[in-house]
C-alpha positions as CSV (number, residue, x, y, z in Angstrom):
1,M,41.0,-15.8,11.1
2,Y,44.6,-16.8,10.3
3,L,44.4,-15.3,6.8
4,L,43.3,-12.0,8.4
5,I,46.4,-12.1,10.7
6,N,48.7,-12.8,7.7
7,V,47.1,-9.9,5.7
8,L,47.5,-7.6,8.6
9,G,51.2,-8.5,8.8
10,V,51.6,-7.6,5.1
11,L,49.8,-4.3,5.6
12,T,51.9,-3.5,8.7
13,A,55.2,-4.2,6.9
14,A,54.0,-2.1,3.9
15,L,53.0,0.8,6.1
16,C,56.4,0.7,7.8
17,A,58.2,0.7,4.5
18,G,56.1,3.5,3.2
19,L,56.6,5.7,6.2
20,L,60.4,5.0,6.3
21,L,60.7,5.8,2.6
22,R,58.6,8.9,2.9
23,A,60.8,10.1,5.8
24,Y,63.9,9.4,3.6
25,G,62.3,11.6,0.9
26,R,61.9,14.5,3.4
27,V,65.0,14.2,5.5
28,G,67.5,12.6,3.1
29,K,69.2,10.3,5.7
30,R,70.4,7.2,3.9
31,L,69.8,5.0,6.9
32,L,66.1,5.6,6.4
33,L,66.4,4.4,2.8
34,W,68.1,1.2,3.8
35,C,65.5,0.5,6.5
36,G,62.7,1.3,4.1
37,V,64.1,-1.1,1.5
38,C,64.4,-3.8,4.2
39,F,60.7,-3.4,5.1
40,A,59.7,-3.4,1.5
41,G,61.5,-6.8,1.2
42,L,59.8,-8.0,4.3
43,T,56.5,-7.0,2.8
44,V,57.3,-9.1,-0.3
45,A,58.2,-12.0,2.0
46,N,54.9,-11.7,3.8
47,V,53.0,-11.6,0.5
48,V,54.8,-14.8,-0.4
49,L,53.8,-16.3,2.9
50,V,50.1,-15.6,2.2
51,V,50.5,-17.1,-1.3
52,D,52.3,-20.1,0.2
53,L,49.8,-20.8,3.0
54,W,46.5,-19.9,1.3
55,M,46.9,-20.1,-2.5
56,T,49.2,-23.0,-3.3
57,P,48.6,-26.7,-2.9
58,P,50.2,-28.4,0.2
59,E,52.7,-30.2,-2.0
60,I,54.3,-26.9,-3.0
61,S,56.4,-25.1,-0.4
62,L,57.7,-21.6,-0.9
63,Y,59.6,-21.7,2.4
64,R,63.0,-21.3,0.8
65,V,61.9,-18.4,-1.3
66,R,60.5,-16.7,1.8
67,L,63.7,-17.3,3.7
68,L,65.9,-16.0,0.9
69,I,63.8,-12.8,0.6
70,T,63.9,-12.3,4.4
71,V,67.6,-12.9,4.6
72,A,68.3,-10.5,1.7
73,S,66.2,-7.8,3.4
74,M,68.0,-8.2,6.7
75,F,71.3,-7.9,4.9
76,V,70.2,-4.7,3.3
77,M,69.3,-3.3,6.8
78,L,72.6,-4.6,8.2
79,Y,74.5,-2.9,5.4
80,G,72.7,0.4,6.2
81,L,73.4,0.0,9.9
82,V,77.1,-0.7,9.5
83,F,78.0,1.7,6.7
84,E,75.5,4.6,7.0
85,S,75.2,5.0,10.7
86,E,78.7,6.2,11.1
87,Q,78.1,9.0,8.5
88,S,75.0,10.3,10.2
């Protein structure tokens, strides 16, 4: 059951990334690009979460890798919010 919830989180983040990037392709607003890249990074972080919890032995922890990917994704969105929202 928990694996299903984690996989649904991956699919939800991937769907959000896809929709945001598709909207960027149609509209061309760069804020959509930064948000789409952020959600793509969050998708990768969720995939690493699934690998960490379900495919690696308990002695191996990918917590720091997940945290680094998530923080980098959030900084991408923060960059977009700060520098692109004033140009829109």
